[in-house]
C-alpha positions, 0 to 999 in steps of 0.5 A, a space after each residue: 271253922 266250927 259251926 253249931 249244926 250240920 245245916 249251917 255246915 251245908 249252907 256254908 259249903 253250898 255258898 262256896 265258903 269251904 269244904 266239909 267232911 259229913 255223912 253222905 246221908 246228911 248231904 243227900 238233899 243238897 246233892 240232889 238239888 245240885 248245890 254241892 258235890 260229893 268227893 269220896 276220900 281216896 286211900 283213907 278209911 274214915 270212921 268215928 267213935 260213938 257212945 251211948 250215955 244214960 243214967 245208971 240210977 234211973 229205971 230204963 224203959 223196955 225200948 231203951 234197954 232193947 236199944 242199948 242191947 242191940 247197939 252192944 250186939 252190933 258193936 261186938 259183931 263189928 269187931 
């Protein structure tokens, strides 16, 4: 099943309507409240690919340029 938000996914899992793979940080509040349980996958490394999208024809703010440079540095360092 595909749901439009992490909040809805957590609600469905808490209601006993299935399981999901989400980041630990997104599930922390439900775990602390005792509504869901986390189970770490065994024997598999999970990863996801992220990207930055921005308009090349627009002038970027200094904060945006710094953020993009930082993300690129972190991505290069993790390879």
